[in-house]
C-alpha positions as CSV (number, residue, x, y, z in Angstrom):
1,R,-50.3,75.9,-47.5
2,Q,-49.2,75.4,-51.0
3,R,-52.2,73.3,-52.1
4,Q,-54.5,75.9,-50.7
5,M,-52.9,78.7,-52.6
6,C,-53.3,76.7,-55.8
7,I,-57.1,76.9,-55.4
8,R,-57.4,80.3,-53.7
9,D,-55.6,83.5,-54.7
10,R,-57.0,86.8,-53.3
11,N,-54.5,88.8,-55.4
12,Y,-55.5,87.4,-58.8
13,K,-56.2,90.5,-61.0
14,M,-58.3,89.9,-64.1
15,R,-61.2,91.4,-66.0
16,L,-63.7,88.9,-67.1
17,H,-65.0,88.9,-70.7
18,K,-68.4,87.3,-71.1
19,N,-67.8,85.5,-74.4
20,L,-64.8,83.8,-72.8
21,V,-66.7,82.8,-69.7
22,V,-69.6,81.5,-71.9
23,A,-67.0,79.3,-73.6
24,V,-65.8,78.0,-70.3
25,I,-69.4,77.1,-69.4
26,K,-69.7,75.2,-72.6
27,V,-66.6,73.2,-71.7
28,L,-67.9,72.4,-68.2
29,D,-71.3,71.3,-69.7
30,G,-69.5,68.9,-72.0
31,V,-67.2,67.5,-69.3
32,F,-69.5,67.4,-66.3
33,N,-72.9,66.5,-68.0
34,Q,-71.8,64.7,-71.2
35,N,-68.8,62.9,-69.8
36,L,-66.6,64.2,-72.6
37,Y,-62.8,64.4,-72.4
38,A,-61.7,67.8,-71.2
39,D,-58.9,68.2,-73.8
40,K,-61.2,67.3,-76.8
41,T,-64.0,69.5,-75.5
42,I,-61.6,72.5,-75.0
43,E,-60.2,71.9,-78.5
44,K,-63.7,71.9,-80.0
45,V,-64.8,75.1,-78.1
46,L,-61.6,77.0,-79.0
47,K,-62.7,76.7,-82.7
48,L,-65.9,78.6,-82.1
49,D,-64.4,82.0,-82.5
50,K,-61.3,82.6,-84.8
51,R,-60.9,86.1,-83.3
52,W,-59.7,84.8,-80.0
53,G,-56.0,85.4,-79.5
54,S,-53.6,83.3,-77.5
55,R,-54.5,85.0,-74.2
56,D,-58.2,84.4,-74.8
57,R,-57.6,80.8,-75.6
58,G,-55.3,80.4,-72.7
59,F,-57.9,81.8,-70.3
60,I,-60.6,79.3,-71.7
61,A,-58.3,76.3,-71.5
62,E,-56.6,77.0,-68.1
63,T,-59.8,78.1,-66.4
64,S,-61.6,75.0,-67.7
65,Y,-58.9,72.7,-66.5
66,D,-58.7,74.4,-63.1
67,I,-62.5,74.0,-62.5
68,V,-62.4,70.4,-63.8
69,R,-59.5,69.7,-61.4
70,W,-61.4,71.1,-58.4
71,K,-64.9,70.0,-59.4
72,R,-65.9,68.3,-56.2
73,L,-64.7,71.2,-54.0
74,Y,-66.3,73.9,-56.1
75,S,-69.5,72.0,-56.5
76,E,-69.8,71.4,-52.8
77,I,-69.3,75.1,-52.1
78,A,-71.8,76.1,-54.9
79,E,-74.3,73.4,-53.6
80,A,-74.5,72.2,-57.2
81,K,-75.7,68.6,-57.9
82,T,-75.3,66.5,-61.0
83,P,-76.6,66.7,-63.6
84,Y,-75.6,70.3,-63.5
85,K,-78.2,72.8,-64.9
86,H,-76.9,75.8,-66.8
87,K,-77.5,78.0,-63.7
88,E,-75.4,75.7,-61.5
89,L,-72.5,75.7,-63.9
90,W,-72.5,79.5,-63.5
91,K,-72.5,79.1,-59.7
92,I,-69.5,76.8,-60.0
93,F,-67.7,79.4,-62.1
94,A,-68.6,82.1,-59.6
95,V,-67.0,80.0,-56.8
96,W,-63.8,79.7,-58.9
97,A,-63.8,83.5,-59.5
98,V,-64.4,84.5,-55.9
99,L,-61.7,82.2,-54.6
100,K,-59.3,83.7,-57.2
101,G,-60.1,87.1,-55.9
102,I,-61.6,88.2,-59.2
103,Q,-64.0,91.1,-59.2
104,L,-67.4,89.8,-60.5
105,P,-69.1,91.9,-63.2
106,G,-72.8,92.8,-62.9
107,W,-74.0,90.1,-65.2
108,P,-77.4,88.5,-64.5
109,E,-75.8,85.0,-64.2
110,L,-73.6,86.2,-61.4
111,N,-76.1,88.3,-59.4
112,D,-76.5,87.4,-55.8
113,T,-73.2,85.5,-55.6
114,P,-72.6,85.0,-51.9
115,N,-68.9,86.0,-51.6
116,R,-68.7,85.7,-47.9
117,R,-70.4,82.3,-47.7
118,I,-68.1,81.0,-50.5
119,K,-65.0,81.9,-48.6
120,G,-66.3,80.6,-45.3
121,K,-67.4,77.3,-46.9
122,F,-63.9,77.0,-48.5
123,D,-62.2,77.4,-45.1
124,E,-64.4,74.7,-43.7
125,L,-64.0,72.2,-46.5
126,I,-60.3,72.6,-47.0
127,K,-59.8,70.7,-43.7
128,I,-61.3,67.5,-45.3
129,R,-59.0,65.6,-47.7
130,K,-61.6,64.4,-50.2
131,F,-62.8,68.0,-50.7
132,R,-59.3,69.6,-50.3
133,E,-57.9,67.4,-53.0
134,S,-61.2,67.1,-54.8
135,I,-61.5,63.4,-55.4
136,P,-64.4,60.8,-55.2
137,D,-64.9,59.0,-51.8
138,W,-64.0,55.6,-53.3
139,M,-60.7,56.9,-54.7
140,D,-59.7,58.4,-51.4
141,K,-60.3,55.1,-49.6
142,L,-58.5,53.1,-52.3
143,G,-55.4,55.4,-52.2
144,L,-55.4,55.3,-48.4
145,D,-55.6,51.5,-48.3
146,E,-52.8,51.0,-50.9
147,L,-50.4,53.8,-50.0
148,G,-51.1,54.8,-46.5
149,E,-52.2,58.3,-45.3
150,K,-49.0,60.3,-45.5
151,K,-47.9,59.0,-48.9
152,W,-51.4,59.3,-50.4
153,E,-51.7,62.9,-49.2
154,N,-48.3,63.8,-50.6
155,E,-49.1,62.2,-54.0
156,L,-52.5,63.8,-54.2
157,N,-51.0,67.2,-53.5
158,A,-48.4,66.7,-56.3
159,L,-51.1,65.4,-58.7
160,N,-53.2,68.5,-58.2
161,Q,-50.4,70.8,-59.4
162,K,-50.4,72.1,-63.0
163,A,-48.3,69.8,-65.2
164,S,-45.2,71.3,-67.0
165,V,-45.0,71.0,-70.8
166,I,-42.1,68.7,-71.6
167,I,-40.8,67.6,-75.0
168,R,-38.6,64.8,-76.2
169,V,-36.2,65.9,-78.9
170,N,-36.2,63.5,-81.9
171,S,-32.5,62.4,-82.2
172,L,-33.2,60.9,-85.6
173,K,-33.5,64.4,-87.1
174,T,-31.7,66.9,-84.8
175,S,-30.1,67.6,-81.4
176,I,-31.4,69.0,-78.2
177,D,-29.2,72.1,-78.5
178,K,-30.5,72.8,-82.0
179,V,-34.1,72.4,-80.9
180,Q,-33.5,74.7,-78.0
181,E,-32.0,77.3,-80.3
182,I,-34.9,77.0,-82.9
183,L,-37.6,77.4,-80.2
184,S,-35.8,80.3,-78.7
185,D,-35.9,82.1,-82.1
186,E,-39.7,81.6,-81.9
187,D,-39.7,83.2,-78.4
188,I,-40.2,79.8,-76.7
189,Q,-37.8,79.4,-73.9
190,T,-36.9,76.0,-72.6
191,E,-34.7,74.4,-69.9
192,K,-32.8,71.1,-70.0
193,I,-33.6,68.5,-67.3
194,K,-30.8,66.8,-65.6
195,G,-30.8,63.0,-66.2
196,F,-33.0,63.3,-69.2
197,P,-30.8,63.6,-72.3
198,D,-33.5,64.3,-74.8
199,A,-35.9,66.4,-72.6
200,L,-36.7,70.1,-72.6
201,K,-39.1,71.8,-70.3
202,L,-41.0,75.0,-71.4
203,V,-40.4,78.0,-69.1
204,V,-43.8,79.4,-70.1
205,R,-46.6,77.4,-71.7
206,K,-47.0,77.9,-75.4
207,N,-48.8,76.2,-78.3
208,L,-46.0,74.0,-79.7
209,F,-48.2,72.3,-82.4
210,L,-48.0,75.5,-84.5
211,T,-44.2,75.6,-84.6
212,D,-42.2,74.7,-87.6
213,A,-40.0,72.6,-85.4
214,F,-43.0,70.4,-84.4
215,K,-44.3,70.1,-88.0
216,N,-40.8,69.1,-89.1
217,G,-40.7,66.2,-86.6
218,F,-37.9,67.7,-84.4
219,F,-39.7,66.8,-81.2
220,E,-42.7,65.1,-79.6
221,I,-44.6,66.2,-76.5
222,Q,-43.8,63.6,-73.8
223,D,-43.5,63.9,-70.0
224,A,-40.1,63.2,-68.5
225,S,-41.3,60.1,-66.6
226,S,-42.6,58.6,-69.9
227,Q,-39.2,59.3,-71.5
228,L,-37.6,56.8,-69.0
229,V,-39.6,53.8,-70.3
230,A,-37.9,53.2,-73.7
231,P,-34.3,53.4,-72.4
232,F,-35.3,51.0,-69.5
233,L,-35.9,48.3,-72.1
234,Q,-32.1,48.2,-72.8
235,T,-32.4,47.8,-76.6
236,E,-29.4,47.2,-78.8
237,E,-29.0,47.9,-82.5
238,G,-30.5,45.2,-84.8
239,M,-32.9,43.8,-82.2
240,K,-36.4,42.7,-82.9
241,I,-38.6,44.8,-80.6
242,C,-42.3,44.6,-80.0
243,D,-44.5,47.3,-78.4
244,V,-47.8,45.5,-77.8
245,C,-49.9,48.3,-76.5
246,A,-48.5,50.9,-78.8
247,G,-51.5,53.3,-79.1
248,A,-50.4,56.3,-81.1
249,G,-46.8,55.4,-80.5
250,G,-45.1,57.9,-78.2
251,K,-42.8,55.3,-76.7
252,T,-42.6,53.4,-80.1
253,L,-41.1,56.5,-81.7
254,H,-38.6,56.9,-78.8
255,L,-37.6,53.2,-79.3
256,S,-37.0,53.9,-83.0
257,A,-34.8,56.9,-82.1
258,L,-32.8,54.9,-79.6
259,S,-32.3,52.1,-82.1
260,Q,-31.2,54.6,-84.8
261,N,-33.7,53.2,-87.2
262,K,-31.9,49.8,-87.1
263,G,-33.5,46.5,-86.4
264,Q,-37.3,46.0,-86.4
265,I,-40.0,47.5,-84.2
266,I,-43.4,45.9,-84.3
267,A,-46.1,48.2,-82.9
268,M,-49.3,46.4,-82.0
269,D,-52.7,47.6,-80.8
270,I,-56.3,46.6,-80.9
271,Y,-57.2,50.1,-82.2
272,K,-56.6,50.6,-85.9
273,N,-57.1,54.3,-85.8
274,K,-54.3,54.7,-83.2
275,L,-51.9,52.8,-85.3
276,H,-52.9,54.9,-88.3
277,E,-51.9,58.0,-86.2
278,L,-48.6,56.2,-85.3
279,K,-47.8,55.8,-89.0
280,R,-48.4,59.5,-89.6
281,R,-46.2,60.5,-86.7
282,A,-43.5,58.0,-87.7
283,K,-43.3,59.5,-91.2
284,R,-42.9,63.0,-89.6
285,N,-40.2,61.7,-87.3
286,N,-38.2,59.8,-90.1
287,A,-38.8,56.6,-88.0
288,F,-38.6,54.0,-90.7
289,N,-38.0,50.7,-88.8
290,I,-41.6,50.6,-87.4
291,E,-44.2,48.1,-88.6
292,T,-47.8,48.3,-87.3
293,R,-50.0,45.3,-86.7
294,V,-53.7,45.4,-85.6
295,I,-54.6,42.8,-83.1
296,E,-57.9,41.3,-84.2
297,N,-57.4,37.8,-82.7
298,N,-54.6,35.8,-81.1
299,K,-52.9,34.8,-84.4
300,P,-50.6,37.7,-84.8
301,I,-49.6,37.2,-81.2
302,K,-48.8,33.5,-81.4
303,R,-46.8,34.0,-84.6
304,L,-44.3,35.9,-82.6
305,Y,-43.9,33.4,-79.8
306,G,-40.2,32.9,-79.1
307,K,-39.1,35.5,-81.7
308,I,-38.8,38.8,-79.8
309,D,-35.6,40.2,-78.2
310,R,-37.3,43.1,-76.3
311,L,-41.0,43.4,-75.4
312,L,-42.6,46.5,-74.1
313,I,-46.0,46.2,-72.4
314,D,-47.1,49.8,-71.8
315,S,-50.2,48.5,-70.1
316,P,-53.7,50.0,-69.9
317,C,-54.2,51.3,-66.4
318,S,-56.2,53.7,-64.2
319,G,-54.0,56.7,-65.2
320,L,-53.8,57.8,-61.5
321,G,-50.2,58.9,-62.0
322,V,-51.1,61.4,-64.7
323,L,-54.1,63.3,-63.1
324,R,-52.1,66.5,-63.3
325,R,-52.5,66.6,-67.1
326,N,-55.8,64.6,-67.2
327,P,-57.8,65.9,-64.2
328,G,-61.2,65.0,-65.8
329,S,-60.3,61.3,-65.7
330,K,-60.9,61.0,-62.0
331,W,-64.6,61.8,-62.5
332,N,-64.9,59.0,-65.1
333,L,-63.0,56.3,-63.2
334,S,-64.8,53.7,-61.0
335,L,-64.0,50.7,-58.9
336,D,-65.6,48.4,-61.4
337,F,-63.3,49.8,-64.2
338,L,-60.3,49.3,-61.9
339,D,-61.2,45.7,-61.3
340,K,-61.6,45.1,-65.0
341,I,-58.3,46.9,-65.9
342,R,-56.4,44.8,-63.3
343,A,-57.7,41.6,-64.9
344,T,-56.7,43.0,-68.3
345,Q,-53.2,43.8,-67.1
346,Q,-52.6,40.2,-65.9
347,D,-54.2,38.8,-69.1
348,I,-51.8,40.9,-71.2
349,L,-48.8,39.7,-69.3
350,Q,-49.8,36.1,-69.6
351,K,-50.7,36.4,-73.3
352,Y,-47.6,38.3,-74.6
353,A,-44.8,37.1,-72.4
354,P,-44.2,34.0,-74.5
355,M,-43.1,36.2,-77.4
356,I,-39.7,36.6,-75.6
357,K,-36.6,34.7,-76.7
358,K,-34.3,33.1,-74.2
359,D,-32.3,35.9,-72.5
360,G,-34.8,38.4,-73.9
361,K,-36.3,41.1,-71.8
362,L,-39.7,42.4,-71.0
363,V,-40.7,45.8,-69.6
364,Y,-44.1,46.2,-68.0
365,A,-45.0,49.8,-67.4
366,T,-48.1,51.8,-66.2
367,C,-48.8,55.5,-65.5
368,S,-50.4,54.5,-62.2
369,I,-49.1,54.9,-58.6
370,L,-51.2,52.0,-57.2
371,P,-49.3,48.8,-56.1
372,S,-52.3,46.7,-57.2
373,E,-51.6,47.7,-60.8
374,N,-47.9,47.6,-60.5
375,E,-45.7,45.4,-58.3
376,L,-48.5,43.3,-57.1
377,Q,-49.4,42.4,-60.7
378,I,-45.8,41.4,-61.3
379,D,-45.7,39.3,-58.1
380,K,-48.8,37.5,-59.3
381,F,-47.3,37.0,-62.8
382,L,-44.0,35.6,-61.5
383,K,-45.8,33.0,-59.5
384,S,-47.8,31.8,-62.6
385,D,-46.8,28.9,-64.9
386,I,-45.6,31.3,-67.6
387,G,-44.1,33.9,-65.2
388,K,-41.9,31.3,-63.4
389,D,-39.6,31.4,-66.4
390,F,-38.8,35.1,-65.8
391,K,-36.9,36.9,-63.1
392,K,-37.1,40.5,-62.0
393,E,-34.0,42.4,-63.1
394,D,-34.8,46.0,-62.2
395,E,-37.8,48.2,-61.1
396,K,-38.6,51.9,-60.9
397,K,-41.4,53.6,-59.1
398,I,-41.7,57.3,-60.1
399,S,-43.5,59.4,-57.5
400,P,-45.1,62.7,-58.7
401,N,-44.4,64.1,-55.2
402,H,-40.6,63.3,-55.3
403,T,-40.0,64.2,-59.0
404,G,-42.6,66.8,-60.0
405,F,-43.3,64.6,-63.1
406,D,-46.0,62.1,-63.9
407,G,-46.4,59.0,-61.7
408,F,-45.0,55.9,-63.4
409,Y,-44.1,52.3,-62.6
410,M,-41.8,50.1,-64.7
411,V,-40.2,46.7,-64.2
412,R,-37.8,44.8,-66.4
413,L,-38.0,41.0,-66.5
414,L,-35.4,38.7,-67.9
415,S,-36.5,35.5,-69.7
416,L,-34.6,32.5,-68.3
417,I,-35.5,29.8,-70.8
418,H,-37.1,29.6,-74.3
419,I,-40.9,29.0,-73.8
């Protein structure tokens, strides 16, 4: 089975280098024992030795992500329990190596690795979904309840595949053909994606942040599903647009490109540091029609009531649709967090919807595949006092299993009267 081969590969030829494996162990300690984000931890560890080349760095990053993704399965096989002692982290690494068919060197940390037992235990556990897909019990039950067994299994399988690197070309500065040509000159091959006019997919993973094209603001890294959100808002030149959960501004920048720097885009967030990053990115992108506003209380929100043509609510969510690129997040999520985030989602809808003018439009989007964060939230909103003045105009549910991209939900609501 495809998912089984993603975990186990008997023909994987590689010679292990101890300094690289020690780096992986450092990452695992940070993610598993200190609850640190995998990407930030890997970034920090990669700075420890400037002599590491691209292949060394690739081994550390890809091996770390692989083990983080299959944490529950590998831990069960290794009989390792949290908090993981140093010896247990090495056992988990040994499980990864054995299942990849890698010849283990005679290091003290890998002595007495039970190869036969590891393979036997793997064949046993792979029959049980929560181990096969490596997820917590509560998450398995939740997905089963909300999506049903067949759909949940298919989505989990897709979410455990390695994510492709996809970029969005910045049309304010250049064209997709030009970027493809520039990257090709730097030995970075890309493919266009049908139905995504600004998207390019890397044929082979490369570090794009070091390229002149990135430094010059010719593109941003953004998954194909995420690139559907800004066009879904149906903006027109000269409109007053508000992105109320802007963060560091991936979709805000896309909106600026679509509006050709005309009109006004107000990017709002409760985190000042994220908006500071958005300003930096906007300057690099030549996106000049963006204004940032920190939300410290309700005043900046109420000042905009009845004044916005298009409102984007890229809502906080569980992130269950983007586990391919954030595999560590499934170990930090909890049912309590989900309850809180669902309450926050409804609160945001209620608080920001009055910004919309008559005949204005609102898009609510999440990177989740759970109905309780998506269509059920919208059903609840439309039955409320504020929501009754809106109607559903269009809706998209993007399945990782069907598209191979991130899981997303988006709905466009039309304002019927001035509130």
